[in-house]
C-alpha positions in Angstrom: -26.1 -34.8 68.3 -24.5 -37.8 69.5 -20.0 -37.4 69.3 -20.3 -40.4 66.5 -22.3 -38.6 64.1 -20.8 -35.2 65.3 -17.0 -37.1 63.9 -19.1 -38.0 60.6 -19.9 -34.5 59.8 -16.0 -33.6 60.6 -14.8 -37.0 58.8 -17.2 -36.3 56.1 -16.3 -32.0 55.8 -12.1 -32.8 56.2 -12.5 -35.5 52.5 -14.5 -32.6 50.9 -12.1 -30.2 51.4 -8.8 -32.1 51.0 -10.7 -33.0 47.7 -12.4 -29.7 46.1 -9.3 -27.6 47.7 -7.2 -29.0 44.9 -9.5 -28.5 42.5 -10.6 -24.9 43.4 -6.2 -24.1 42.9 -6.2 -26.2 40.1 -9.6 -24.4 38.7 -7.9 -20.5 39.4 -4.6 -21.6 37.7 -6.5 -22.2 35.2 -6.9 -26.1 34.4 -9.7 -27.7 32.7 -10.8 -31.4 32.3 -10.9 -31.7 28.3 -13.4 -34.0 27.8 -11.0 -34.7 24.0 -8.3 -36.1 25.4 -9.5 -37.1 28.9 -6.7 -35.0 30.1 -6.6 -32.4 33.0 -4.9 -29.0 30.6 -4.7 -25.8 31.8 -6.8 -23.5 29.3 -5.2 -21.2 26.5 -6.0 -17.3 26.0 -7.1 -16.0 23.2 -6.8 -11.7 22.4 -8.5 -10.3 20.1 -8.2 -6.5 19.1 -10.3 -4.9 16.4 -10.4 -1.1 15.1 -13.5 -0.4 15.2 -13.8 -1.7 18.9 -17.0 -3.4 20.8 -17.6 -5.9 18.3 -19.4 -9.0 18.7 -16.7 -12.3 19.3 -19.0 -15.4 18.4 -17.5 -18.7 19.1 -18.3 -21.8 17.6 -21.4 -20.3 16.8 -22.2 -19.0 20.3 -22.2 -15.1 20.9 -19.5 -15.0 23.9 -20.6 -11.9 27.0 -17.1 -10.4 26.2 -16.6 -7.8 23.5 -13.2 -6.5 22.1 -11.1 -5.8 22.8 -11.1 -8.9 25.2 -8.7 -11.3 26.7 -10.1 -15.2 26.1 -9.6 -18.4 28.7 -10.5 -21.1 26.6 -10.3 -25.0 26.7 -7.3 -26.0 23.8 -9.3 -26.5 20.4 -10.0 -24.9 17.5 -12.2 -22.3 17.3 -14.5 -20.7 14.1 -13.9 -17.4 15.3 -16.4 -14.3 14.0 -15.8 -10.5 14.6 -18.9 -8.1 13.7 -20.4 -5.9 14.4 -23.5 -3.5 13.2 -22.8 -1.8 10.0 -19.7 -3.2 9.2 -18.4 -6.0 6.5 -17.5 -9.3 9.3 -14.5 -10.7 9.3 -14.2 -15.0 10.6 -11.4 -17.2 10.3 -10.7 -21.4 12.3 -8.3 -20.7 14.6 -6.5 -23.3 17.7 -5.8 -22.5 20.9 -3.1 -24.4 22.7 -2.9 -25.0 26.3 -1.0 -22.4 28.3 -0.8 -20.2 25.1 -1.5 -17.3 23.9 -3.5 -16.7 20.4 -3.4 -13.8 19.3 -5.4 -11.8 17.0 -4.6 -8.1 17.1 -4.9 -6.5 13.6 -8.8 -6.9 12.5 -11.1 -4.6 10.5 -14.0 -4.3 10.2 -14.8 -2.3 7.5 -17.9 -0.3 6.9 -21.0 -1.1 4.9 -21.7 1.8 2.9 -21.8 3.1 -1.2 -19.3 5.5 -2.3 -20.1 9.3 -2.6 -19.3 10.5 -6.1 -17.7 13.7 -5.6 -16.8 14.8 -8.9 -19.5 14.1 -12.1 -17.2 14.7 -15.1 -16.0 12.4 -18.1 -12.2 11.5 -16.0 -9.9 9.7 -19.2 -7.0 10.2 -16.1 -6.1 11.0 -12.3 -3.7 12.1 -10.2 -4.1 11.6 -6.2 -1.2 14.6 -4.4 0.0 12.1 -1.2 -1.8 13.8 1.6 -4.8 13.3 -0.3 -5.5 16.6 -0.6 -6.2 17.3 -4.1 -7.3 15.6 -6.5 -6.1 16.2 -10.6 -8.2 14.8 -13.3 -8.2 15.7 -17.1 -11.9 14.4 -18.8 -12.9 13.6 -22.8 -13.1 17.5 -23.9 -9.0 18.0 -22.4 -10.3 20.1 -19.5 -8.0 20.4 -16.7 -9.0 20.6 -13.4 -8.2 20.7 -9.3 -10.8 18.9 -7.1 -9.3 20.4 -2.9 -11.0 17.9 -0.7 -11.3 19.7 1.7 -13.1 23.0 0.7 -15.1 20.4 -1.0 -14.9 22.9 -4.7 -13.8 21.7 -8.7 -11.4 24.4 -10.3 -11.0 23.6 -14.1 -6.9 25.6 -14.3 -7.1 24.8 -18.1 -8.6 23.9 -21.5 -6.3 22.0 -24.2 -7.2 22.7 -27.3 -4.8 20.8 -29.6 -3.7 18.1 -27.1 -3.8 14.5 -29.1 -3.0 12.8 -25.8 -3.0 13.9 -22.6 -0.1 11.0 -22.0 0.8 12.0 -17.3 -0.8 13.6 -14.6 0.9 14.1 -11.4 1.6 15.7 -8.1 5.5 16.8 -7.6 6.5 15.0 -4.3 6.2 17.8 -1.7 2.5 18.5 -2.8 2.9 21.8 -3.9 2.3 22.2 -8.0 0.7 19.9 -10.5 1.8 18.7 -13.2 0.2 17.2 -17.1 2.6 15.5 -19.8 1.0 15.4 -23.1 1.2 15.3 -27.4 0.0 18.1 -29.4 -1.5 16.8 -32.7 1.7 18.1 -34.1 3.3 15.6 -32.6 5.2 18.1 -29.9 5.6 17.1 -26.1 4.7 19.6 -23.6 4.8 19.5 -20.1 2.2 22.6 -18.0 2.8 23.0 -14.1 0.6 24.5 -11.6 2.2 26.3 -8.7 -0.4 25.5 -5.5 -1.3 27.2 -2.7 -3.1 30.4 -1.1 -4.1 31.8 -3.6 -5.0 30.9 -7.3 -2.5 28.1 -9.0 0.2 29.4 -11.1 0.8 27.9 -14.4 4.2 27.4 -15.9 5.0 25.4 -19.2 7.4 23.9 -21.2 8.5 22.7 -24.7 9.9 19.4 -24.7 10.8 18.4 -28.2 11.4 22.0 -28.6 14.3 21.3 -25.9 15.8 18.0 -26.9 14.1 15.7 -24.2 11.8 12.6 -24.3 10.5 13.5 -20.8 11.7 15.4 -17.8 11.0 13.5 -14.7 9.4 15.3 -11.4 12.7 16.5 -9.4 12.1 16.4 -5.6 12.1 20.6 -5.9 8.7 21.9 -6.6 8.8 22.8 -10.0 12.0 20.8 -10.8 12.6 18.7 -13.3 15.5 16.4 -14.8 15.9 14.9 -17.6 18.6 13.6 -20.4 20.0 15.0 -23.3 23.2 13.8 -25.1 24.3 11.6 -22.0 24.1 14.8 -20.3 21.9 15.2 -16.7 20.2 18.1 -17.3 17.3 19.9 -14.2 15.0 22.5 -15.6 13.3 24.8 -13.0 9.8 25.5 -14.9 9.0 28.4 -13.1 12.2 29.9 -13.2 12.9 28.4 -17.2 16.5 28.0 -15.7 18.4 25.1 -17.5 21.2 23.7 -15.6 24.2 20.8 -17.1 24.4 18.3 -14.1 26.9 16.0 -15.4 27.3 12.8 -17.3 24.2 10.5 -17.9 22.5 7.6 -19.6 18.9 7.5 -19.2 16.9 5.4 -17.4 18.5 7.5 -14.4 17.8 8.3 -10.6 18.5 11.3 -9.3 19.2 12.0 -5.4 20.9 14.5 -3.6 24.5 14.2 -4.4 23.9 11.3 -6.2 23.4 10.7 -9.6 22.4 6.3 -10.8 21.9 5.9 -14.6 21.7 2.5 -16.5 23.6 1.8 -19.7 20.5 -0.5 -21.9 22.3 0.0 -24.7 25.2 -2.9 -24.1 24.1 -6.6 -24.1 25.1 -6.4 -20.3 23.5 -3.4 -19.0 25.4 -1.8 -16.3 24.5 1.0 -13.4 25.9 3.6 -13.7 27.2 6.4 -10.6 28.3 9.5 -11.2 27.3 13.0 -8.8 26.4 16.5 -10.5 29.1 19.0 -10.7 31.3 16.4 -12.7 30.6 17.4 -16.3 34.7 15.7 -17.6 34.2 11.9 -16.5 32.3 9.2 -17.8 29.8 7.7 -15.0 31.4 4.7 -13.3 30.1 1.3 -13.1 29.3 0.1 -10.5 26.9 -3.7 -11.6 26.5 -5.5 -14.2 23.0 -7.2 -15.2 21.6 -9.9 -16.3 20.3 -9.2 -19.8 16.8 -7.1 -19.8 14.9 -4.0 -20.4 15.7 -2.3 -16.7 13.7 1.0 -15.2 14.3 2.8 -11.7 11.0 2.4 -9.4 10.6 5.0 -6.5 12.5 3.9 -3.0 14.0 5.6 -0.5 17.6 5.8 0.6 20.0 4.2 1.1 18.7 2.0 -1.6 17.4 0.9 -5.3 15.3 -0.3 -6.8 15.6 -2.0 -9.9 12.8 -3.0 -12.5 13.3 -5.8 -14.9 10.9 -5.8 -17.9 11.2 -8.5 -20.0 11.3 -11.2 -16.8 9.3 -8.7 -14.4 11.5 -8.8 -11.6 12.4 -6.0 -9.4 16.1 -6.3 -7.0 16.7 -3.8 -3.8 19.8 -3.3 -4.3 22.2 -1.3 -1.8 24.6 0.9 -3.7 27.3 0.4 -1.6 27.5 -3.4 -1.5 25.4 -4.0 -5.2 26.8 -7.3 -6.3 24.4 -9.0 -4.1 20.6 -7.6 -3.9 19.1 -7.3 -1.0 15.7 -8.3 -1.8 15.1 -10.1 -5.0 10.9 -10.0 -6.2 8.5 -11.0 -8.5 6.2 -7.6 -9.6 6.5 -4.9 -12.6 5.1 -2.1 -9.9 6.0 -1.6 -6.7 5.9 0.1 -3.5 6.8 0.4 0.0 6.5 0.4 3.8 8.4 -0.3 7.1 6.3 -2.4 9.4 5.6 -2.7 13.5 9.0 -2.9 13.3 10.4 -1.1 11.8 11.6 -3.3 8.6 11.2 -2.0 4.9 9.1 -3.7 3.7 8.3 -4.3 -0.1 4.8 -4.9 -1.9 5.3 -5.3 -5.7 2.2 -6.8 -8.1 2.1 -7.7 -11.6 -1.0 -8.6 -13.6 -2.0 -10.9 -11.9 -0.2 -11.5 -8.6 0.8 -9.3 -5.3 4.1 -10.2 -3.1 5.7 -8.9 -0.3 9.8 -9.1 0.6 10.9 -8.2 3.9 14.3 -6.2 3.2 15.7 -7.2 6.7 14.9 -10.8 6.6 15.6 -11.4 2.5 12.2 -13.0 2.1 9.2 -13.3 -0.4 5.6 -14.3 -0.1 3.1 -14.7 -2.2 -0.7 -12.3 -0.9 -2.6 -13.2 -3.8 -3.2 -14.4 -7.2 -6.1 -13.5 -9.6 -7.8 -14.4 -13.2 -8.8 -10.3 -13.5 -5.5 -8.1 -14.2 -4.5 -5.4 -12.1 -4.8 -2.5 -12.1 -3.0 -1.3 -9.0 -2.2 -2.2 -5.3 -1.7 -0.2 -2.3 -0.8 -0.6 1.4 -3.3 0.1 3.9 -2.0 3.6 6.4 -2.2 2.1 9.3 -3.9 -1.8 9.6 -2.0 -5.3 8.3 -4.3 -4.7 5.2 -3.5 -4.3 1.5 -6.0 -3.1 -1.0 -6.4 -3.7 -5.3 -8.1 -2.8 -7.6 -9.3 -4.2 -11.3 -10.9 -2.7 -13.8 -14.0 -2.3 -12.3 -13.7 -3.8 -8.8 -11.5 -2.3 -4.8 -11.1 -5.1 -2.5 -9.3 -4.6 0.6 -7.0 -8.1 1.7 -5.8 -8.7 4.8 -2.1 -9.9 5.3 -2.4 -13.0 7.6 -1.7 -15.6 6.7 -3.0 -18.1 9.7 -6.0 -19.9 7.6 -7.8 -18.2 5.5 -7.8 -14.6 4.6 -10.5 -12.5 5.2 -11.7 -10.3 1.3 -14.0 -7.5 1.9 -15.6 -6.0 -1.7 -15.7 -2.1 -1.0 -16.7 -1.1 -5.1 -18.0 -3.8 -7.6 -20.1 -2.4 -11.0 -19.9 -3.3 -14.2 -19.5 -1.2 -17.5 -16.9 0.9 -15.8 -13.3 0.9 -16.4 -11.3 2.1 -12.7 -8.1 4.7 -13.9 -6.8 4.7 -10.4 -7.2 4.9 -6.5 -5.7 6.0 -3.6 -6.4 6.1 0.5 -6.2 8.9 2.7 -3.7 8.8 5.1 -5.5 8.2 8.3 -7.5 5.0 6.6 -10.5 6.0 7.1 -11.3 7.2 2.5 -10.3 5.8 -0.4 -11.1 8.0 -3.0 -10.7 6.6 -6.9 -11.9 7.9 -10.4 -14.0 6.1 -12.9 -14.9 6.3 -16.6 -17.3 4.8 -18.0 -20.7 5.7 -20.6 -22.3 6.3 -17.1 -21.4 7.5 -13.1 -17.9 8.6 -14.4 -15.9 10.8 -12.4 -13.9 10.9 -8.8 -15.3 8.9 -5.7 -15.0 9.0 -1.6 -16.1 6.4 -0.2 -15.6 5.7 4.1 -13.9 2.4 5.5 
């Protein structure tokens, strides 16, 4: 090889190196040439997590080699993204990936494509689920009251009420240690029956609400204890010992928490929120807040807040009793449920017949989540993910909360000629239970999620 040839080869490789080295450095740093913009751009990153894991990722109709969870470098663009797994519903969304930024998709829930399994076959007219999803309390057309133990797969008839005209309410105590029904007799009397639940047979106790002079008795925090107002005094009744104690002066409706009692005077031209303390039988309750004209009741909420429900205007107010004049949250709805999000902030889920809203107490923000034409039966938070569940007369859905692009909605149950009466999600988020009334298929169902 001549000297000239060697020089040509040397300089050729040198030029190639000078061209390739920067390109290689740019490539390893995540730069790519964008044909759409005609520019050299740094890649963006797409992070995808799903439950269950090992789900297939499809980007712009091309299946990715990576499974969830995944971190994928991509040129800047808008990508149709699908996450799928055999035996599950799929998730899809159009999301942007931008140069030098990371797009996070961390709350993908894929629901199993399974059919509900009937666990109670009965002519159900009403039901209640314990908060720990251990028990289901049911009433049927024959006025038989039964309790189903989910873990043991056993159904026990507690009582057949011979003189019941209407069973008005089924419920569990906050600690799930007792089950209660309210009913009216054929003579118009209001009766309450409560069963203590434990390792042995359920033990029945009862109270004649009408004879005691109460319009209504409300479950207190302690098992077997109920609260009610008569003659402007708040009483507590221990149904297991039949002990009746006068607590303090109060109006109705009321809300009893610890050593504090709040009530609402709806009879005046401007309703008032009143405050009193147990043991104070002489002083009148103190007015702490005047309210716009409406008919108010209390909803369940954690300390230190109060939840006021305005019936006519269909609004819910979250207030702090220490600073009651300015609501912490003012949101549309007639019913509600609360939770703490992953940042520890108190969030309220509220709904009326046709709309579902979410409110954040820390940020004082509200957001319309869903609107539809069929009346809503109920709404519930998903215990783990950023999803909610809602039911209509004969359908149950799961709706994601990610409002980027179109929200994913999954049909969990749909059947004509039935009426869903209640539903609940188990605390692990793995199963949903719901009760159904109708000419065929009435009972309680379990569906894996």
